[in-house]
C-alpha positions in Angstrom: 88.6 -75.6 -64.7 86.4 -74.5 -61.7 89.1 -72.1 -60.5 89.5 -70.6 -64.0 85.8 -70.2 -64.5 85.3 -68.6 -61.0 88.3 -66.2 -61.5 86.9 -65.0 -64.9 83.5 -64.5 -63.3 84.9 -62.5 -60.3 87.1 -60.3 -62.5 84.2 -59.6 -64.9 81.8 -58.7 -62.1 84.4 -56.5 -60.4 85.0 -54.5 -63.6 81.3 -54.2 -64.2 80.8 -52.7 -60.8 83.9 -50.6 -60.8 83.7 -49.4 -64.4 87.3 -48.0 -64.5 87.5 -44.8 -66.7 83.8 -45.3 -67.6 84.4 -48.6 -69.3 81.0 -49.6 -70.8 79.5 -52.8 -69.1 78.9 -54.3 -72.5 82.6 -54.2 -73.4 83.5 -55.7 -70.0 81.0 -58.6 -70.3 82.1 -59.2 -73.9 85.7 -59.4 -72.7 84.8 -61.8 -70.0 83.0 -64.0 -72.5 85.9 -64.0 -74.9 88.3 -64.9 -72.1 86.0 -67.8 -71.1 86.0 -69.0 -74.7 89.8 -68.7 -74.9 90.2 -70.6 -71.6 88.0 -73.4 -72.8 85.4 -73.1 -70.0 82.7 -72.5 -72.6 82.4 -73.3 -76.3 80.6 -71.7 -79.3 77.6 -74.0 -78.6 77.2 -72.4 -75.2 77.3 -68.9 -76.8 74.4 -70.0 -79.1 72.5 -71.4 -76.1 72.9 -68.1 -74.2 71.9 -66.0 -77.2 68.8 -68.2 -77.5 67.9 -67.5 -73.9 68.5 -63.8 -73.6 67.6 -62.3 -77.1 63.9 -62.0 -76.3 64.5 -60.6 -72.8 67.0 -57.9 -73.9 65.1 -56.8 -77.0 61.9 -56.6 -74.9 63.7 -54.4 -72.4 65.0 -52.1 -75.1 61.4 -51.8 -76.6 59.9 -50.9 -73.1 62.6 -48.3 -72.6 61.8 -46.8 -76.0 58.2 -46.6 -75.0 59.1 -45.0 -71.7 61.3 -42.4 -73.3 58.5 -41.3 -75.7 56.0 -41.0 -72.9 58.5 -39.2 -70.7 59.1 -36.6 -73.4 55.4 -36.2 -73.9 55.0 -35.4 -70.2 53.1 -38.6 -69.3 55.0 -39.4 -66.1 55.2 -35.8 -64.8 51.4 -35.5 -65.3 50.8 -38.6 -63.2 53.1 -37.4 -60.4 51.5 -34.0 -60.2 48.1 -35.7 -60.1 49.2 -37.8 -57.1 50.6 -34.7 -55.4 47.2 -32.8 -55.9 45.2 -35.8 -54.7 47.1 -35.7 -51.5 45.7 -32.2 -50.9 48.6 -30.8 -49.1 49.1 -33.8 -46.7 52.8 -34.7 -46.7 52.3 -38.3 -45.6 49.5 -38.9 -48.1 51.7 -37.6 -50.9 54.5 -39.9 -49.8 52.3 -42.9 -50.0 50.7 -41.9 -53.3 54.1 -41.4 -54.9 55.0 -44.9 -53.8 51.8 -46.3 -55.4 52.6 -44.4 -58.6 56.1 -45.8 -58.6 54.7 -49.3 -58.3 52.4 -48.8 -61.3 55.2 -47.3 -63.4 57.6 -50.2 -62.5 55.0 -52.8 -63.4 54.4 -51.4 -66.9 57.7 -49.8 -67.8 60.3 -52.0 -66.0 62.1 -51.2 -62.8 64.7 -49.3 -64.8 62.1 -47.0 -66.2 60.5 -46.6 -62.8 63.8 -45.7 -61.1 65.5 -43.6 -63.8 62.4 -41.7 -65.1 60.5 -41.2 -61.9 63.4 -40.1 -59.7 64.2 -36.8 -61.5 60.5 -36.0 -61.7 59.8 -36.6 -58.0 63.0 -34.8 -57.0 62.0 -31.7 -59.1 58.5 -31.8 -57.6 59.6 -31.9 -53.9 62.2 -29.2 -54.6 59.5 -27.0 -56.1 57.6 -27.5 -52.8 60.7 -26.2 -51.0 61.4 -29.3 -49.0 64.7 -29.3 -47.2 67.5 -31.9 -47.7 66.2 -34.0 -44.8 62.7 -34.3 -46.2 63.8 -34.8 -49.9 65.7 -38.1 -49.1 62.5 -40.1 -48.1 60.9 -39.4 -51.4 63.9 -40.3 -53.6 64.7 -43.3 -51.5 61.1 -44.5 -51.7 61.0 -44.0 -55.5 64.2 -46.1 -55.9 63.1 -48.8 -53.5 59.6 -49.3 -54.8 60.8 -49.5 -58.4 62.5 -52.9 -57.7 60.2 -54.3 -54.9 57.1 -54.0 -57.1 58.7 -55.1 -60.4 57.3 -58.6 -60.0 53.8 -58.7 -61.5 54.4 -58.9 -65.3 57.1 -60.5 -67.4 57.9 -57.1 -68.8 58.3 -55.5 -65.3 62.0 -56.5 -65.0 64.7 -58.0 -67.2 65.1 -60.7 -64.5 61.5 -61.7 -65.0 61.8 -62.0 -68.8 65.0 -64.1 -68.6 63.5 -66.5 -66.0 60.3 -66.8 -67.9 62.1 -67.6 -71.2 64.5 -70.0 -69.5 61.6 -72.1 -68.0 59.2 -71.5 -70.9 56.6 -69.6 -68.9 54.0 -67.6 -70.8 52.9 -64.0 -70.1 49.5 -64.9 -68.6 50.8 -67.9 -66.7 53.6 -65.8 -65.1 51.1 -63.0 -64.2 48.7 -65.5 -62.6 51.5 -66.5 -60.2 53.1 -63.1 -59.4 50.4 -60.5 -59.3 49.3 -61.5 -55.8 52.9 -61.7 -54.4 53.5 -58.3 -55.9 50.6 -56.9 -54.0 52.1 -58.3 -50.8 55.4 -56.8 -51.7 53.8 -53.4 -52.4 51.9 -53.5 -49.0 55.1 -54.5 -47.1 57.1 -51.8 -49.0 54.6 -49.1 -48.0 54.8 -50.2 -44.4 58.5 -50.4 -44.0 59.1 -47.2 -45.9 56.6 -45.4 -43.6 58.1 -46.8 -40.5 61.7 -46.0 -41.6 61.1 -42.4 -42.8 58.0 -41.3 -40.8 60.0 -38.7 -38.8 61.4 -37.1 -41.9 58.2 -36.8 -43.9 56.8 -33.3 -43.9 53.4 -32.7 -42.3 52.1 -30.6 -45.2 53.0 -28.5 -48.2 51.7 -25.6 -50.2 49.8 -26.9 -53.3 50.0 -23.5 -55.0 53.7 -24.1 -55.6 52.9 -27.0 -57.9 51.8 -26.5 -61.5 48.6 -28.0 -62.8 49.0 -31.5 -64.2 47.7 -30.3 -67.6 50.7 -28.0 -67.8 53.0 -31.1 -67.8 51.5 -32.5 -71.0 53.9 -31.2 -73.7 52.0 -32.9 -76.6 48.3 -33.6 -76.0 47.9 -35.6 -79.2 50.8 -37.9 -78.2 49.4 -38.1 -74.7 46.1 -39.5 -76.0 47.7 -41.9 -78.3 49.9 -43.2 -75.5 46.8 -44.6 -73.6 45.6 -46.4 -76.7 48.9 -47.9 -77.5 49.5 -49.1 -73.9 46.0 -50.7 -73.8 46.6 -52.5 -77.1 50.0 -53.7 -75.9 48.7 -55.2 -72.7 45.8 -57.0 -74.4 48.2 -58.3 -77.1 50.7 -59.6 -74.4 48.0 -61.7 -72.8 46.6 -62.9 -76.1 50.1 -63.5 -77.6 50.8 -66.4 -75.1 48.2 -68.5 -76.9 49.8 -67.8 -80.2 53.3 -68.3 -78.9 54.4 -64.9 -80.0 57.6 -63.6 -78.3 57.1 -60.8 -75.8 59.8 -58.8 -77.6 57.8 -58.9 -80.8 54.7 -57.6 -79.2 56.3 -54.9 -77.1 58.6 -54.0 -80.1 55.5 -53.5 -82.3 54.0 -51.2 -79.7 57.3 -49.2 -79.6 57.5 -49.0 -83.4 53.9 -47.8 -83.5 54.5 -45.2 -80.8 57.7 -43.9 -82.4 55.9 -43.7 -85.8 53.2 -41.5 -84.2 55.8 -39.5 -82.3 57.6 -38.5 -85.5 54.9 -35.9 -86.0 55.4 -34.5 -82.5 57.0 -31.1 -82.2 58.5 -32.0 -78.8 59.9 -35.5 -79.4 63.1 -36.2 -81.3 62.6 -39.9 -82.2 66.0 -40.3 -83.7 67.6 -39.2 -80.5 65.4 -41.6 -78.5 66.4 -44.5 -80.7 70.0 -43.6 -80.6 70.1 -43.3 -76.8 68.2 -46.5 -76.1 70.1 -49.1 -74.0 71.2 -51.3 -77.0 74.3 -52.2 -75.1 72.2 -54.3 -72.7 72.0 -56.9 -75.5 75.8 -57.3 -75.7 76.1 -57.1 -71.9 73.5 -59.9 -71.3 75.0 -62.3 -73.9 78.5 -61.7 -72.6 77.6 -61.9 -68.9 75.6 -65.1 -69.3 78.4 -66.8 -71.3 80.6 -66.1 -68.3 77.9 -67.6 -66.0 77.7 -70.7 -68.3 81.3 -71.2 -67.5 80.4 -71.6 -63.9 77.8 -74.2 -64.8 80.2 -76.1 -67.0 82.7 -76.2 -64.2 80.1 -77.8 -61.9 79.8 -74.8 -59.5 76.1 -74.4 -60.0 75.7 -78.1 -59.0 76.7 -77.1 -55.4 73.8 -74.7 -55.3 71.5 -77.4 -56.7 72.4 -79.7 -53.8 71.7 -76.9 -51.3 68.3 -76.2 -52.9 67.4 -79.9 -52.9 68.3 -80.1 -49.2 66.0 -77.1 -48.5 63.2 -78.6 -50.6 63.4 -81.6 -48.3 62.1 -79.5 -45.5 58.9 -78.7 -47.4 57.4 -76.1 -49.7 57.6 -73.1 -47.4 61.2 -73.8 -46.4 62.1 -74.3 -50.1 60.5 -70.9 -51.0 62.3 -69.0 -48.3 65.7 -70.6 -48.8 65.6 -70.1 -52.6 64.5 -66.5 -52.3 67.2 -65.7 -49.7 69.9 -67.4 -51.7 68.9 -65.4 -54.8 68.8 -62.2 -52.8 72.3 -62.7 -51.3 73.8 -63.6 -54.7 72.1 -60.5 -56.3 73.2 -58.1 -53.6 76.8 -59.3 -53.8 77.3 -59.8 -57.5 74.5 -58.0 -59.4 71.0 -59.5 -60.0 71.4 -60.3 -63.8 74.1 -63.0 -63.4 72.5 -64.0 -60.1 69.1 -64.9 -61.6 70.7 -67.1 -64.3 72.9 -68.8 -61.7 69.7 -69.5 -59.7 67.8 -70.7 -62.7 70.6 -73.1 -63.7 70.8 -74.4 -60.2 67.0 -74.9 -60.0 67.0 -76.7 -63.4 69.7 -79.0 -62.0 67.6 -80.2 -59.1 65.4 -83.3 -58.9 62.3 -81.3 -58.0 58.9 -81.0 -59.6 55.3 -79.8 -59.3 54.5 -77.3 -56.5 58.0 -77.1 -55.1 59.6 -76.7 -58.5 57.3 -73.8 -59.3 57.9 -72.3 -55.8 61.7 -72.4 -56.5 61.4 -70.8 -59.9 59.4 -67.8 -58.7 61.3 -67.5 -55.4 64.4 -67.1 -57.5 62.8 -64.2 -59.4 61.6 -62.5 -56.2 65.0 -62.8 -54.6 66.7 -61.4 -57.7 64.2 -58.6 -58.0 64.2 -57.5 -54.3 67.7 -58.6 -53.1 69.6 -56.0 -55.1 68.1 -53.3 -52.9 70.4 -54.4 -50.0 73.5 -53.0 -51.6 74.3 -50.3 -54.2 76.0 -52.9 -56.5 73.0 -55.2 -56.6 71.7 -53.8 -59.9 72.9 -51.6 -62.7 69.8 -49.4 -62.3 70.8 -48.6 -58.6 74.3 -47.6 -59.6 72.8 -45.3 -62.3 70.2 -44.0 -59.9 73.0 -43.0 -57.4 74.8 -41.3 -60.2 71.7 -39.3 -61.2 71.2 -38.3 -57.6 74.8 -37.2 -57.2 74.6 -35.1 -60.3 71.6 -33.4 -58.8 73.4 -32.7 -55.5 71.6 -35.4 -53.5 74.3 -37.4 -51.7 73.5 -40.8 -50.4 76.6 -42.6 -49.0 77.1 -46.3 -49.6 77.1 -46.8 -45.8 73.8 -45.0 -45.4 72.4 -46.9 -48.4 73.4 -50.3 -47.1 71.9 -49.5 -43.7 68.6 -48.4 -45.2 68.7 -51.2 -47.8 69.0 -54.0 -45.2 66.4 -52.6 -42.9 63.9 -52.0 -45.7 64.6 -55.1 -47.9 64.8 -58.0 -45.5 61.3 -57.8 -44.0 59.8 -56.9 -47.4 61.6 -59.9 -49.0 60.4 -62.3 -46.3 56.8 -61.1 -46.5 56.8 -61.4 -50.3 58.3 -64.9 -50.2 55.7 -65.9 -47.6 53.0 -64.4 -49.8 54.3 -66.4 -52.8 54.3 -69.7 -50.8 50.7 -69.1 -49.5 49.5 -68.2 -53.0 51.0 -71.2 -54.6 49.6 -73.4 -51.8 46.1 -72.0 -52.5 46.5 -72.7 -56.2 48.0 -76.2 -55.9 46.6 -77.6 -52.7 43.3 -75.8 -52.3 42.7 -75.8 -56.1 41.8 -72.1 -56.3 41.3 -70.7 -59.8 44.1 -68.1 -60.1 42.3 -65.6 -62.3 39.0 -65.9 -60.4 40.8 -65.2 -57.1 42.6 -62.2 -58.7 39.3 -60.9 -60.0 37.8 -61.2 -56.5 40.8 -59.3 -55.0 40.4 -56.6 -57.6 36.7 -56.4 -56.9 37.4 -56.0 -53.2 39.8 -53.2 -53.8 37.2 -51.5 -56.1 34.5 -51.9 -53.5 36.7 -50.3 -50.8 37.5 -47.4 -53.1 33.8 -47.0 -54.0 32.8 -47.0 -50.3 35.5 -44.4 -49.5 34.2 -42.2 -52.3 30.6 -42.4 -51.2 31.6 -41.6 -47.6 33.7 -38.7 -48.7 30.9 -37.4 -50.9 28.4 -37.7 -48.0 30.7 -35.8 -45.7 31.2 -33.1 -48.3 27.4 -32.9 -48.8 26.8 -32.5 -45.1 29.5 -29.9 -44.9 27.9 -27.8 -47.6 24.4 -28.2 -46.1 25.6 -27.1 -42.7 25.9 -23.3 -43.3 22.7 -23.3 -45.3 20.7 -25.0 -42.5 22.2 -22.8 -39.8 21.4 -19.7 -41.8 17.7 -20.3 -41.9 
């Protein structure tokens, strides 16, 4: 039975990655599930269990992508990118770093798929408008793709992996955020550092701001743009409040998507029917089919092997358990795709005799490994494969060898730093008895204070500069 389950899994994954003649991944995953049923490695009860696990996650992803599409058509993301480019004031390095920060924010709110597939064409068009050559274009598109995954940790809705894991272990929206916002900040900082070190010689020193259009010109529908802020604000508040009422994430995000689509029906630039038609509905079929195949591995006892490895690592302590679980999830994700990998990891963790601090560390380390690990190879996530296809269509060629080289160099230190950040944060919460939200509020206040001081210093310098000619002219 084990050999049959493993064979079905390998064939299914291979066809999903290869996609012969453009075969949709939903069809492939469904075929694998049917084959697993026919072979007896899963039963109809398992299909029901899988559907119960993934329905909320996949419908939430579809809703977020609907929201992202409406905002993209309204010019929301291009407006934000142009603002970042203007804030850099012609400094190439500063623009590089600000685009990364923007990518992190987009990924957090609109999923890694939205961050990578929506932001990449916008950033590419912007740097080409600035007349960057091919060597200087690559750092910007690579950074956009990399940051979309490495900073997709903070919220349940930031990545399909997050939603699946949260649903599997019954973790609420606020509870999840309280554990992952700080590790996400660590990941963002580490990503900024490694991206700068890797691409510093290829980042242009400066650029001509006059080549860029004004951010206001990117807004195609001002009314829709204003409504977008209100709907996003309501959605975020409802997601935190919904945990207390036990409302599924997909219901809250779906309500926001329906509201935004209803408002967009009156927009002269947004075709809501086309947006709904082109939404990634196939991800629902793909997820159910893929996880039925993964359940076959569990039924055959293959995930028990991983459970024993995880328990052995946990015996070395909380830090070793965190690092080992994260690396295991990362390796699985980079080799087989992160969607089946996160479920395999979750099943393995659920099969261990762990609890408390270490159990929580294992759960979140699995998420981090499954979010960041895919960046090591082009096949680690469907979003990366689509991203490479988008770049190829726009005459930006990144070979698989070049990608793997950059992916390994960029991902491994970022992953280790993030896992260490998670371990330290959970230690502070469990052993030092820190209040998670008070600590997060203090961190936010510190960032705000730094920003305020910088603004005051900048204003003082500008004031002295303006007074200089006047004083000297007396």
